[in-house]
N, C-alpha and C positions, 0 to 999 in steps of 0.2 A: 200459263204454262209455257216452259220452253220447248220451242219446236226442234224437230230433228234437223240436222244440217242437210242440205240438198247435195247429191252427188252428181258430177258432170263427168262424162266419158268422152275423151277426144282421142282422134286417130290422126297419125301423120299422113301427109299426102304420099310419101314413097311406098308405105306399106299398110295394107289395110288390115293386116292382123295385129300390128303394134299399136296398142292404145294405152291411155293413161287415165287413171281416174283422179279427179280433182275435187276437193271439197274445201269450202270456206267455214272454217270453224269460227264460233263467236269468241270475242276477247275474253280471257280469264277474269273470274270475278275478283275484286279487290279484296285483300285479306281483311278480315274481321279483327279489329283491334280489341285488346283485352286490357281495359283500364280499371279492372276490379282489384282492389287491394286485398289480397288473400290473407293479410294479416289482421283483418277486421274480425273481432271475436265477440264483442258486446253490443248491448243495445245502442249506446250512443254512436259507435261507429257505423252500424247498420243503418241508423236513421240518418245520419249525415250524408252517408254515401248516396242513399236513395233520394234525398232532398237535392243533393248536387246534381243527380241525374235528371230529376224534374226540371231543375232550373236550366240545364243544358238542353233539353228537348223542347222547352217551351220558353225561349228567350224573350218573347214579346210580353210574358206575363212577369210583372215586377213585384207582386205581392202575394205572399202566401200566409194564410192564418191557420191556428189550430183547428178552426172549425170547418175548413175545407175538407171535402170528401177525400181528396187526394192524400192529405196530410194524415187523416185519420187511418186510411188504409196503409200508409207507410209506417205509421207507429204500430199498428196491429202486427204487420208484418216483421217489424224489428222485435217485438216481444217474442214471437214465435221462433225467429232466427236465433235470438239470444238464449232461448231455452234448448234448442238444438245444439247450438255450439257448446253450452255448458255440458250438456249430455255427452257429446263427442270427448270433451277433455276429460270428463270422468271416467268413460269406458277406456280411453287411451291410457290414463293413470293406473286404473285397476289391472291392466294388462302386465305391469311391471312390478316385482316384488319391492323395489325402492320406493315407489310412489303410491302403491296400494294403500287404501284406508279402510276398506270394509273387511271385516274379520274373515268372511267366508272366502274372499278373494285372496288374503295372505295365507290362509290355510291350504287352499288348492294350489297356490303357487309354490309353496313349501313342499307339499306332497310331489309336485312335479320334478324337484330335484332330490327326491328321496328322504325328505325329512318328516318325520311322523310327529307333528307338533302335538297331536292329541295324546299319543302315549307318552310323550316327554313333558307333558304339562306339569305345572305346580300342583301339588296335592290339594292346595286350596281352592283349585278351580271346581272341584266337586264333580269330576267326570264319572259316570257310572262304570263300575269294573265289568270288562268284557267276558271274563271268565268266572263263573261262580265258584267259590271256594267249597271244599269238600267237608262234611261234616261240622258245619256251623250251627250256632245256636239259633233260636227263633228271633232273639233280639238283633243278632248280627244279620240274619237274613232280611229282617224288616229294615234295618238301617241301609243295607246295600240296595235293596229294591226301591227305597224311596228316591235314589238317585235318578231312577228312571220315570218318576212322576210327571215332571214337566213334559216330557216327550209323550207319555201315555195320554195326557190331557190335550196334547197338541196334534199328534200324528196318528192316533189310533184308528181314525176312519180311513186312513190310507192303507191299512193292513187288515182289512176286513175279510179278505181271502184266506189269510193265515189264521185268523181267529176262527173262521168257520171250519177250516180243515183240522186245526190242531185241538181246538178246546170244545168240549161238550157245553150244552146250554147252561149247565150248573156251574161249570168253570168260568164261562163268561160272565155270569152274574156275579160270582166272587171276585172276578177281576174288577168289575164295576164298583163292588164294595170297597175294594182296596183304593180305587181312584177317589171314591168320595171320602172315606175315612181311613187313611193309611195306618193311623196310630191304633184303631180299633179292630183292624182285620184280623181274623183268626188264622192260624196255620193253614187251614185248606185254602183260604184266599191268597196267602202268599205263596203256596205251592202252584196255585193257578198262574199267578204272575211269572213265577219262575219257569213255569213250563212254556209260556208265551215267549218269554225272552230267549230261552234256549233254542226255540224252533223259528226264531225271527232274526237272523244275523243283520239283515238290511235294517231293520229297525234299531238294533243296537248300535250299528255303525252311525245311523242318523242321530240317535240320541246322544252319542258321544260327541259328534261334531257340533250339535246344537249347543251342548253344555260348554263346549270350548269358545264357541263364538260369543255366547252371553258372558262368559268370564272375561274375554277381551274387550267386549264393549264396556264393561264396568271399569276395567283396569287396562287402559291402553298401554301402560308402560310394559306389561307382560307379553303384549303382542310385538311391541318394538324389540323386546328381548329375543323373542323367537324368531323375528325378521332378521336379527344380526347373527343368530346362532346357526341359522340353515345354511347359508353359504360357507361358514367356516366348516360345517360337518361334511360337505362336499369333499374337502380336501384331506380328510381322514381316510388313510389306506385301509381298506377292508377286504380286498382280494389277496389271494395267496399267489405270488409270482415268484419271488426269490426264495431261497432257503431260509433267510431271516424271517420273511413274511410268513412262512409256514410255521416257524416256532412262535413268533410273536402273537399272531392271530390265534393260534391254538391256546396259548397261555391266556388270552382274554376270557376263555371259558371258565366258568367257576369252578368246574371239576378238576381242571388241570393246574398243577402247581409248577411244573417245569416242562419244557419241550425242546427237542433238538431234531433238525432235519438234515439228512445227508443225502447225497445222491450216489447212484452207482451205475455202471455201465453193464447191461444185461447180456450184450453181444449183437442186439438189434436196435435197442433205444434205452434211454436214460430212464431209471426207475428213482422214485424218491422214497425214503424211509423216514417216518417221523415217529420218534419215541417219545413217551410222555411219562411223567411222574404224577400220580393222582392224588387226591385228597386221601389222607389216611393210608397211604401207600397200597391203595386198592389196585388190583391188576385189571387190565382191560376186559378180560373174560370173566371176572368174578361178578356175581350179582351184586347190585347196590343195595344191600339190606341194611337194617338199622344196626346190626352187629358189626358189619364191615365198616360202616362210617362212625361209629363210636356212639351210637345211641339213636333213640327215636327223635329227639330235638335236634340233633345234628343233621339227620337224614331230611327233617322237615325244613330246616332252614336251607340246606343244600337244594332240595327240591324247588323250593320258592325262588332261589337265585338263578337255577337252571331254567325255570319256566320264564322268568323275566327276560333271561338272555335269548332264548328261542323266540319268544314273542316279539323282542326288538328286531330280530332279523327274518321274521316270518317263516320260521322253521316249525317243524311239528313238535308238539309236546310229548314228552316222554310218557309212557303208561306206567306210572310209579307203582300202581297196585300189582303189576305183574313182575316186579323186581328186575327191572332191565339190567343189562351189563353196561360198562362204561363204554365199550365199543359201539353198542347200539345207540347210546346217547350221542357220541362224538361223530360218528360216521356221517350222518346227514349234514351236520355243520361243515365238516371237511369237504364233502362232496359239493355243497352248495358255493363254496367260495375258492375252491382249487381252479388251476388252469383247465380249460377244456383239452382233452386228449392227454393230459398228464396222469400217468398211473402212480398213485400214492398208497403205501402200505403203512397201517398204523400198528406200531408194536409197543411192547413195554420196555422200559429201561433195562439195561443189563446191571442188575444189582451186584455189588461187591461186598460181602460180608467183611466186617472188620471186627477183630478180636482184640479187646482192650483190657489190661489188667493195671490198675491204679492203685497207688497206695497214698493216703492223705494223713497228715498230722494234724490233729484236731487241738484247737486252743483249750486251755484248761477249765475255761468257764462255759463250754459248750458240750452238749451230749453227743457221743459217737453215733448213736443210731439216727439222730436227726441230721447231722452233717452227712452221713452216708446216704440217707434218703435224698438229701439235696443235691449231692453230686451226681446221683443216679437220674434225678430229674433233669439236672443240668445237661448231662451227656445222653439223655434219652430221645424219644421221638415226640414227646408231648409239645404243647404250646411253648415256644421259646427255647426249646431243646436244641442241642448241637446237631443232632441228626433228625430234626424235625423234617417231614416231607417238603421238599422244595427249597430247603435252606442251601444245600450243596448243589452245584451245578454238574453238568455232565462234563466228564473228564476232567473234574478239578481234583488236583493232587490233595491228599491229606497230610497236613503237618502236625507233628507231635506238639509244637509250640502253641498251636491254637487250642488242642485239648488241654494243655496244661494252664493257658491263660483262662479258659472257660471254668475250670475247676478252682483256680486261685481267686477268681472274682467273687466267690462266696463267702459270706461271713463264717467265722469259725475254722477256716482252713488256713493253717499256718505254713505248710510246706506239701509239695506234691512230688511223687516219684513214679514215673512211667515205667512199669516193669515189663509189659508186653505190648506191642504195637504192630500188628501184622494182618495180613489177609487171612481169611478162615482157609485151612488146608494145610497138610503137613508139608507139601511141596513149596510153600512159600516161607521164606525166612522172616525172622523177627527184625523189625525196623525201628525198634526203639532207640537203637544207637545212632543211626543216620538220621532219624526223625522225619522221614518222609515216605509216604506210600504213593507210588506214581499210578495214575488212572489215564484212561485214553478212550477216545471215541465215545460210545454210548454208555460207558460204565460210570456208575454213580456209587458213592459210598453209602452203606446202610449199616446200622447196629440197632436192631430191633430188640435184642436181648430177649427173645421168645424162646423158651425150651423146646416148644413145638416145632420151630422152624430155626434150628440151629444155623442153617447155611446162610442166615440173614445177620449174623453177627452176635458176639456175646460181649458182655461188659462185666468185670469183676471189680468191686471196690472194697478195699480193706482199710480200715480206719485204725489209727493208732493214737494213744493220748486221750485227752478229754476226760469226760465224765462217764461212768457206767449208766446206761438207761436209754 
């Protein structure tokens, strides 16, 4: 062991109080050289380095054979170091999206940048559905629950606490029957599995992730496609910052056809007002019933699109059974993506009812009733109609030439005469002569031709010529 240095205290002859402490420190140790090549990564490199070290330490020994104990130890250590080096390389590679090769690593790295690869996976991946449909048949329920079968066979023991808390012994027995014979399971067994899935969100998430990873293991090209799509999705603007962002992002919602954002000074701060034109011209505070949306099928299709949109952005799913209003559906989306501290008011567009009276001359080989019906459809609010919801923009002027062109494009129409073209109301003059109705701001032209709502426009079509019938 190294000894502590000895201290010597010396005093000068002239002053007995003045002394100096002297110590003789040892010479500093020579620096330890580092001749290890840190680029060595494999078995041959480790073995060669250690054999060279042996030869340098024992220069008097000129011959080394594979049977020597030193060589055996060197080769054993080289095998271990080669495995550790390979593991280090794999761990380092799995930490980066570009070099990761394990499906679970790619999925986790994509989730770190906000890309949900499981939800956006190809339907062929067979990922179990997270939200069970309502009112499905027994065959459809069996098909959907069979997607959880691999996870039930693999991970069921990890969720025994949920099984004991949520299922009765009879239900647990029926769940086991479904695992053993999914095709022969009766409706009570399917209901037992359904009950477990609904009360075990961690199990559902694990089952979906496992299905995604198994699909990527079988089809690596699908994993490479997700690897490339994830970074591209990061550059997609989803926040609402500028006025254009508020309008564009709101129009991404399946319920919204047109949107426009304007700012106004309240005297203390700036407020934003966002006006929206919705499906089927529904108002923001009207319940989204089947009658308002054009039928039960249209409401079901819109509900599925809205649910997918909200699931994509981790928003709450609307309670369709309670007939929510459009404002109730849109407000959580607006609050989740608007700027913090920015007050935003959601309002309906300012509809401007248009009164149109048009005369058409029908070709001699066409029926007047059919041409009249075609003109009403072409200038109506249905699919492809001139006044269909979302076709006209906010503040877009209405031109008589566009109306005439739409009518003239129909078969059987030889000539068109626009007799009246004006806003609803006696104080507004007829613009059939000038051919232009000016709109501004949040105004948008509508012509629903509904006798119960005359303020939303009226359309009159007079047909001449053609055949009677």
